[in-house]
VEXDO-534677 format. One record per residue (C-alpha): y, z, x; residue in three letters. Coordinates in steps of 0.25 Angstrom, whole numbers, padded with zeros to 4 digits, always signed. Example, Ala and Ser with C-alpha at 12.3 -4.5 7.8 and 13.67 -1.06 7.14 Angstrom:
<sites>
-0018+0031+0049ALA;-0004+0029+0055SER;
</sites>
This chain:
<sites>
+0749+0043+0346UNK;+0743+0057+0347UNK;+0734+0060+0358UNK;+0719+0059+0354UNK;+0712+0073+0356UNK;+0702+0073+0367UNK;+0689+0081+0367UNK;+0692+0096+0368UNK;+0706+0095+0363UNK;+0711+0104+0352UNK;+0718+0099+0340UNK;+0728+0106+0330UNK;+0717+0111+0320UNK;+0708+0116+0332UNK;+0697+0106+0331UNK;+0690+0100+0343UNK;+0691+0085+0344UNK;+0677+0085+0352UNK;+0672+0077+0340UNK;+0680+0065+0346UNK;+0671+0065+0358UNK;+0662+0053+0356UNK;+0648+0049+0362UNK;+0637+0039+0359UNK;+0622+0043+0361UNK;+0610+0035+0365UNK;+0603+0040+0353UNK;+0612+0032+0344UNK;+0603+0020+0347UNK;+0590+0028+0343UNK;+0597+0032+0330UNK;+0601+0018+0326UNK;+0588+0012+0330UNK;+0580+0022+0322UNK;+0589+0019+0310UNK;+0586+0004+0312UNK;+0572+0007+0312UNK;+0571+0014+0299UNK;+0581+0004+0293UNK;+0571-0007+0298UNK;+0560+0000+0291UNK;+0567+0001+0278UNK;+0573-0013+0278UNK;+0559-0019+0281UNK;+0554-0013+0268UNK;+0566-0020+0260UNK;+0561-0034+0263UNK;+0546-0032+0265UNK;+0543-0036+0250UNK;+0553-0047+0248UNK;+0549-0056+0260UNK;+0535-0057+0254UNK;+0539-0056+0239UNK;+0529-0066+0235UNK;+0517-0058+0241UNK;+0522-0045+0234UNK;+0524-0052+0221UNK;+0509-0056+0222UNK;+0504-0042+0227UNK;+0512-0034+0216UNK;+0511-0044+0205UNK;+0526-0043+0203UNK;+0537-0054+0202UNK;+0547-0058+0213UNK;+0559-0050+0207UNK;+0550-0037+0208UNK;+0548-0040+0223UNK;+0563-0043+0225UNK;+0565-0029+0219UNK;+0557-0023+0231UNK;+0569-0028+0239UNK;+0580-0025+0229UNK;+0576-0011+0227UNK;+0582-0008+0241UNK;+0595-0014+0236UNK;+0595-0007+0222UNK;+0591+0007+0228UNK;+0603+0007+0237UNK;+0614+0006+0227UNK;+0612+0019+0219UNK;+0608+0027+0232UNK;+0618+0023+0242UNK;+0629+0033+0238UNK;+0620+0045+0238UNK;+0614+0040+0251UNK;+0627+0038+0258UNK;+0632+0052+0253UNK;+0619+0057+0260UNK;+0622+0050+0273UNK;+0636+0055+0273UNK;+0632+0070+0270UNK;+0619+0071+0278UNK;+0620+0060+0288UNK;+0612+0050+0295UNK;+0599+0058+0298UNK;+0596+0063+0284UNK;+0599+0049+0279UNK;+0589+0043+0289UNK;+0578+0053+0286UNK;+0579+0050+0271UNK;+0579+0035+0273UNK;+0567+0036+0282UNK;+0560+0045+0272UNK;+0562+0035+0261UNK;+0559+0023+0269UNK;+0546+0029+0274UNK;+0542+0034+0260UNK;+0544+0020+0255UNK;+0535+0013+0265UNK;+0523+0023+0262UNK;+0525+0021+0247UNK;+0524+0006+0249UNK;+0510+0008+0256UNK;+0505+0013+0243UNK;+0510+0001+0236UNK;+0502-0009+0243UNK;+0493-0012+0231UNK;+0495-0022+0220UNK;+0501-0016+0207UNK;+0509-0006+0215UNK;+0522-0013+0215UNK;+0529-0001+0210UNK;+0525+0007+0222UNK;+0530-0003+0232UNK;+0543-0003+0224UNK;+0543+0013+0225UNK;+0541+0012+0240UNK;+0552+0001+0241UNK;+0561+0010+0233UNK;+0559+0022+0243UNK;+0562+0012+0254UNK;+0575+0007+0247UNK;+0580+0021+0246UNK;+0578+0023+0261UNK;+0587+0010+0263UNK;+0598+0017+0256UNK;+0598+0028+0267UNK;+0597+0017+0278UNK;+0607+0006+0275UNK;+0620+0014+0276UNK;+0617+0020+0289UNK;+0619+0010+0300UNK;+0634+0011+0300UNK;+0634+0026+0299UNK;+0624+0028+0310UNK;+0632+0018+0319UNK;+0645+0026+0317UNK;+0638+0040+0319UNK;+0630+0036+0332UNK;+0637+0024+0339UNK;+0650+0022+0346UNK;+0662+0014+0341UNK;+0658+0001+0349UNK;+0643+0002+0344UNK;+0644+0005+0329UNK;+0643-0009+0324UNK;+0631-0012+0334UNK;+0624+0001+0329UNK;+0626-0003+0315UNK;+0620-0016+0318UNK;+0608-0010+0324UNK;+0606-0001+0312UNK;+0607-0013+0303UNK;+0598-0020+0313UNK;+0586-0011+0309UNK;+0588-0015+0294UNK;+0588-0030+0297UNK;+0576-0028+0306UNK;+0568-0022+0295UNK;+0572-0033+0286UNK;+0567-0043+0296UNK;+0554-0036+0298UNK;+0553-0036+0283UNK;+0554-0051+0283UNK;+0544-0053+0294UNK;+0533-0043+0292UNK;+0529-0043+0278UNK;+0525-0058+0277UNK;+0516-0056+0289UNK;+0510-0043+0285UNK;+0508-0047+0270UNK;+0502-0061+0269UNK;+0502-0069+0256UNK;+0487-0067+0252UNK;+0481-0067+0239UNK;+0471-0056+0241UNK;+0478-0043+0235UNK;+0470-0033+0243UNK;+0473-0040+0256UNK;+0488-0041+0252UNK;+0488-0027+0249UNK;+0483-0023+0263UNK;+0493-0032+0269UNK;+0504-0025+0261UNK;+0499-0011+0264UNK;+0499-0014+0279UNK;+0514-0019+0278UNK;+0517-0006+0271UNK;+0510+0003+0280UNK;+0517-0003+0292UNK;+0531-0001+0286UNK;+0527+0014+0282UNK;+0522+0017+0296UNK;+0535+0012+0302UNK;+0544+0019+0292UNK;+0536+0032+0295UNK;+0538+0031+0310UNK;+0553+0028+0309UNK;+0554+0040+0299UNK;+0548+0050+0309UNK;+0558+0044+0320UNK;+0570+0046+0311UNK;+0566+0061+0309UNK;+0564+0063+0324UNK;+0576+0055+0330UNK;+0587+0052+0320UNK;+0599+0060+0322UNK;+0611+0062+0313UNK;+0623+0059+0323UNK;+0625+0060+0338UNK;+0631+0073+0344UNK;+0644+0067+0348UNK;+0651+0056+0339UNK;+0651+0042+0345UNK;+0665+0038+0340UNK;+0678+0043+0337UNK;+0676+0039+0322UNK;+0663+0046+0321UNK;+0669+0058+0328UNK;+0679+0059+0317UNK;+0669+0057+0306UNK;+0661+0069+0311UNK;+0674+0078+0308UNK;+0673+0075+0293UNK;+0669+0087+0285UNK;+0661+0086+0272UNK;+0674+0091+0265UNK;+0682+0079+0271UNK;+0672+0069+0266UNK;+0669+0065+0252UNK;+0658+0055+0249UNK;+0663+0050+0236UNK;+0677+0049+0242UNK;+0671+0040+0253UNK;+0665+0031+0243UNK;+0678+0030+0236UNK;+0686+0027+0248UNK;+0676+0016+0252UNK;+0677+0010+0238UNK;+0692+0009+0239UNK;+0691+0003+0253UNK;+0694-0012+0249UNK;+0689-0018+0262UNK;+0676-0010+0262UNK;+0673-0014+0248UNK;+0675-0029+0251UNK;+0665-0027+0262UNK;+0656-0019+0253UNK;+0656-0032+0243UNK;+0655-0042+0254UNK;+0644-0034+0262UNK;+0636-0033+0249UNK;+0637-0048+0246UNK;+0632-0051+0260UNK;+0620-0041+0261UNK;+0616-0043+0247UNK;+0614-0058+0250UNK;+0606-0054+0262UNK;+0597-0045+0253UNK;+0595-0056+0243UNK;+0591-0066+0254UNK;+0581-0056+0260UNK;+0575-0052+0247UNK;+0573-0066+0242UNK;+0570-0073+0255UNK;+0555-0074+0253UNK;+0558-0081+0239UNK;+0568-0091+0245UNK;+0559-0095+0257UNK;+0546-0096+0248UNK;+0553-0105+0238UNK;+0556-0115+0249UNK;+0544-0112+0259UNK;+0532-0108+0251UNK;+0522-0099+0258UNK;+0532-0095+0269UNK;+0532-0080+0267UNK;+0531-0077+0282UNK;+0542-0087+0285UNK;+0551-0081+0274UNK;+0549-0067+0281UNK;+0553-0074+0295UNK;+0565-0080+0289UNK;+0569-0066+0284UNK;+0566-0061+0298UNK;+0575-0072+0303UNK;+0587-0068+0294UNK;+0586-0053+0298UNK;+0584-0055+0313UNK;+0596-0064+0313UNK;+0603-0054+0306UNK;+0600-0043+0315UNK;+0605-0051+0327UNK;+0618-0054+0318UNK;+0619-0039+0315UNK;+0618-0035+0330UNK;+0628-0046+0334UNK;+0638-0042+0324UNK;+0637-0027+0327UNK;+0639-0030+0342UNK;+0651-0039+0338UNK;+0658-0029+0329UNK;+0657-0018+0340UNK;+0663-0028+0350UNK;+0674-0034+0341UNK;+0676-0025+0329UNK;+0679-0037+0321UNK;+0672-0032+0308UNK;+0679-0041+0298UNK;+0679-0053+0306UNK;+0664-0052+0309UNK;+0660-0048+0295UNK;+0667-0060+0289UNK;+0661-0070+0299UNK;+0647-0065+0297UNK;+0649-0065+0282UNK;+0654-0080+0283UNK;+0642-0083+0291UNK;+0632-0076+0282UNK;+0638-0085+0271UNK;+0636-0098+0279UNK;+0622-0093+0283UNK;+0618-0091+0268UNK;+0623-0105+0265UNK;+0615-0111+0276UNK;+0602-0104+0272UNK;+0604-0107+0257UNK;+0605-0122+0260UNK;+0594-0123+0270UNK;+0583-0115+0264UNK;+0577-0126+0256UNK;+0577-0137+0267UNK;+0562-0134+0270UNK;+0564-0131+0285UNK;+0559-0116+0288UNK;+0566-0116+0301UNK;+0580-0119+0294UNK;+0578-0107+0285UNK;+0575-0098+0297UNK;+0588-0103+0304UNK;+0597-0102+0292UNK;+0591-0088+0288UNK;+0593-0083+0302UNK;+0608-0087+0302UNK;+0609-0081+0288UNK;+0603-0068+0293UNK;+0611-0067+0306UNK;+0624-0066+0298UNK;+0620-0060+0284UNK;+0612-0049+0291UNK;+0621-0048+0302UNK;+0632-0044+0292UNK;+0626-0031+0289UNK;+0631-0022+0300UNK;+0645-0029+0299UNK;+0646-0024+0285UNK;+0642-0010+0289UNK;+0652-0009+0301UNK;+0663-0016+0294UNK;+0662-0006+0282UNK;+0662+0006+0292UNK;+0675+0000+0298UNK;+0682-0002+0285UNK;+0678+0012+0279UNK;+0679+0022+0291UNK;+0679+0034+0290UNK;+0670+0033+0278UNK;+0655+0035+0280UNK;+0648+0023+0285UNK;+0636+0026+0276UNK;+0645+0025+0264UNK;+0651+0012+0268UNK;+0638+0006+0272UNK;+0632+0011+0259UNK;+0642+0004+0250UNK;+0640-0009+0258UNK;+0625-0008+0256UNK;+0626-0004+0242UNK;+0634-0017+0240UNK;+0623-0025+0247UNK;+0612-0019+0239UNK;+0619-0022+0226UNK;+0622-0037+0230UNK;+0608-0038+0236UNK;+0602-0035+0222UNK;+0611-0044+0215UNK;+0609-0055+0225UNK;+0594-0054+0226UNK;+0592-0054+0211UNK;+0602-0065+0209UNK;+0597-0074+0220UNK;+0583-0072+0216UNK;+0586-0077+0202UNK;+0594-0088+0207UNK;+0582-0092+0216UNK;+0572-0092+0205UNK;+0581-0101+0196UNK;+0589-0110+0206UNK;+0582-0109+0219UNK;+0585-0103+0233UNK;+0598-0111+0236UNK;+0605-0106+0223UNK;+0601-0092+0227UNK;+0606-0093+0241UNK;+0619-0100+0236UNK;+0621-0088+0227UNK;+0621-0079+0239UNK;+0631-0088+0247UNK;+0641-0086+0236UNK;+0641-0071+0237UNK;+0642-0072+0253UNK;+0654-0081+0251UNK;+0661-0070+0242UNK;+0657-0059+0252UNK;+0663-0068+0264UNK;+0676-0069+0256UNK;+0676-0053+0253UNK;+0674-0051+0268UNK;+0686-0059+0272UNK;+0695-0050+0263UNK;+0690-0037+0270UNK;+0702-0030+0277UNK;+0697-0025+0291UNK;+0701-0011+0293UNK;+0692-0006+0304UNK;+0694+0009+0302UNK;+0683+0014+0311UNK;+0688+0006+0323UNK;+0702+0012+0320UNK;+0696+0026+0320UNK;+0689+0024+0334UNK;+0701+0017+0340UNK;+0711+0027+0335UNK;+0703+0039+0339UNK;+0701+0033+0353UNK;+0716+0032+0354UNK;+0716+0016+0354UNK;+0724+0015+0341UNK;+0735+0023+0334UNK;+0732+0029+0321UNK;+0745+0022+0315UNK;+0741+0011+0306UNK;+0727+0015+0305UNK;+0721+0013+0291UNK;+0710+0024+0294UNK;+0711+0038+0292UNK;+0705+0042+0306UNK;+0719+0043+0312UNK;+0718+0057+0309UNK;+0708+0058+0321UNK;+0719+0059+0331UNK;+0724+0072+0326UNK;+0711+0078+0325UNK;+0697+0074+0328UNK;+0692+0079+0314UNK;+0702+0075+0304UNK;+0696+0069+0291UNK;+0696+0053+0292UNK;+0699+0053+0277UNK;+0712+0060+0278UNK;+0720+0048+0277UNK;+0711+0040+0268UNK;+0718+0036+0255UNK;
</sites>
C-alpha cells in the first residue's frame, strides 16, 4: 500500500495535502446547541395547536380536520420545497441556510400574534405556513452539521444532539399550550391566553434569530475528519446536484432506508398530531394530561436518541442498532394500542414512554445510517430525501388514522399504524450495510487498504484533493 501523504508533503500534481490535517474546535458545541435551540423553537410550533385541538376548534369555529391541517401543513410544505432547499444548502452552506430558517421561523411567530382573535383562522394558518417553510431548512441540517464540525467518533452523538432540540421543542409543545391556554368558554379571556402563548414563542424565536446572526459560523478553519478534508477539495465543477440525486435514487440500500424511515417517522407524526383526540376519547377533560403524555413520549425519545447516538459512535453497528430499535418501536406501538382503553392513566404514561423511547430514538439512527450508505454525497440531500418520505407518509397516516378513529375507534387506528411498522421492519432487515464513510476515514488513516472498498474515496491516497465521485458508477 502506498505511503499516505503527510502535512507539507508534495504530490505529483503539485498540490499540498495540508487539508488532510484535522482538528476539532470547542465552538462545535456552541454551534450544535444553537442549532438545537432554533430547531426547538420551530418544532414547538408544529404541535402547539394539535395538543389542544378541541380548544382551537372552539376558538376559531372550525372542525377537527382544519386544526389537523395546522400540523399537517408542516408535512405538506416540506415535499415541494425540499429539493430547492437542499440545493441551497449544498451551494450556500450552513450559515445562509440557518439565517433563512430563523428569518422564516421568527416571521411565523409574529404573524400568529396577530391571529389571536376569533375569525382569523386564515391568519394563524399563514403564520404556521411560514414556520413550516422554516422547518424545510432545519430538518436536513443535523447530519450535515455533525459531519462539518465533529470528529469521526462524535458525529452520531452530535447528530443526536441536533435531533434532541427538535424533540425538546415537540416536548414543550405538548406541555406548555395546555397550561397557558385553559379550556374556558369566555372568548375574550381565551383570546388573551392564546395571545400570551404566541407572544412568548415570538420573543424566544427573536432572541434565537439574533444569536444566530452573531454566532453561527459556516465551518471550522480546519476540517475535523479525513472524510471532511476530502469533501472540502470538491470544486463546483466536480459536483452536480442533479447527478447526486440520481446516484442516491439508484442506491438500493439507501432507498430501502428512505421507505422504512418514512414509515416509522410517519407513524410518529400521526400519533403526535392525533394524540389529543385519542386521549380525550377515552379520558374526557384530560387535555393537560394529554399534553403530559406527549411530553413523556418525547422526553423518553430524547433519552433514546442520545443513547443510540453514543452507542453508534462506540460500536459503529448501524444496521443492527437500526433494526433492533425498529422492532422495539413495533412492539411499543402494539402495547400502546392494546392498553390505551384500559382506563388507567398511569398505564398510558408508561406505554407511551416506551413507545417514545424507541420510535423517537430512531430519528438520529436513520440520519446517520443514511450518511454511511451514501458517502460522499451531501448529507443534506440524503437527509432531505429521508424527511421527504417521512412527510409524505405522515400526511397519509394522519389523515387515514383520523378517519379510522372517527369510524372504528382508536384501537383500529393504532393497529393500522402497526401494520406499516411491521412492513418497515422487514424492509430494514433487507438493507445491505455498506458503511462508506467509515471506510473513508479508516482508509485515509491507513488502517485499511483501498482494495475491495466499495467507495470511491480510495483516490485519497494518491492525492488529498481527488474527486470522491471519480470511481462512482
